[in-house]
C-alpha positions, 0 to 999 in steps of 0.5 A, a space after each residue: 822718320 822710321 825710315 832713316 832709323 831703319 836704314 842707320 841701324 841695319 848697318 850693324 848685321 853680320 854677313 849671315 844675318 844679311 844673307 838671311 835677309 836677303 832670302 826674305 825678300 827673295 821670298 818676299 818678292 816671290 810671293 803672291 802678295 809681292 807679285 801683286 805689288 809688282 803688277 799695281 806697280 807696273 800699271 801705276 808706272 805706266 798710267 798717266 798723272 791725272 790733269 788738275 781736276 780743280 778740287 784743291 784736295 784731289 789735285 793735292 794729292 794727285 800731285 803728291 803721289 806724282 813726285 813720289 811716283 817720279 822718285 821711286 821710278 828712279 830708285 827702281 830702276 837702279 834697284 831692277 838689277 838687284 832684284 835679280 842679280 845679287 848672288 853669292 860665290 861658293 864660298 858665301 861672299 856677296 858678289 856684286 860686280 855684276 852691277 853698273 851702278 857705284 855703291 855710292 849711288 845706291 847710297 844716294 837713293 836713301 834721302 830719295 827714298 827718305 823723302 817720299 816716305 815723308 810725301 807718303 806720310 802728307 799723302 795719308 794725312 790727305 787721303 781722308 779728305 780726298 774720299 770725303 771730296 770724293 763722297 760729294 761728287 755727282 758721278 754724271 757730271 764729275 767724272 774725272 775728278 772721280 776718276 783723279 781721285 781714284 787714281 790719287 788714291 791707289 797710287 797713295 797705297 802702292 806708293 806706300 808699300 814700294 817705299 817700304 820695299 826699296 827701303 829694305 832691299 836698298 839697305 840690305 844691298 849697301 849692307 852687303 857692299 859693306 861687307 863685302 868690303 865694297 863700301 
């Protein structure tokens, strides 16, 4: 719900506000936390989704995070150019012609991120059950379940952070296109 509100309220920004926001996003991406998130994201995106282990709470959280991961990989592929390519001309105008995707492609990603945000909220609710179930497992006999549970808990944290970051970048990109009269 907050993601939808965030994406709608951002449309009233001026070109100067968008430029300041881009600078803040660049700073976040280059910060220590941003670099750590990039590393965690790369590791998660490259990892295999654990197979079912037979414990409903763990299997449910793994399934939810696998779905979120699929959405975020698609969005991240589209936004990867934005992370490095959005520039401004000498006149302060946003240069968007370097992108292969169309503005409509960026706009189409917003509902996907909103849906991923809803799934992330579901995942956050599932965390407590997973953590309780994992405490009761015997490490000697349930190594696969523990590994799946740990993957799911880590994936929830990384996915939530990526949804927030991607939503912020996508909003700025769409609003920059609008400000440049490309929408």
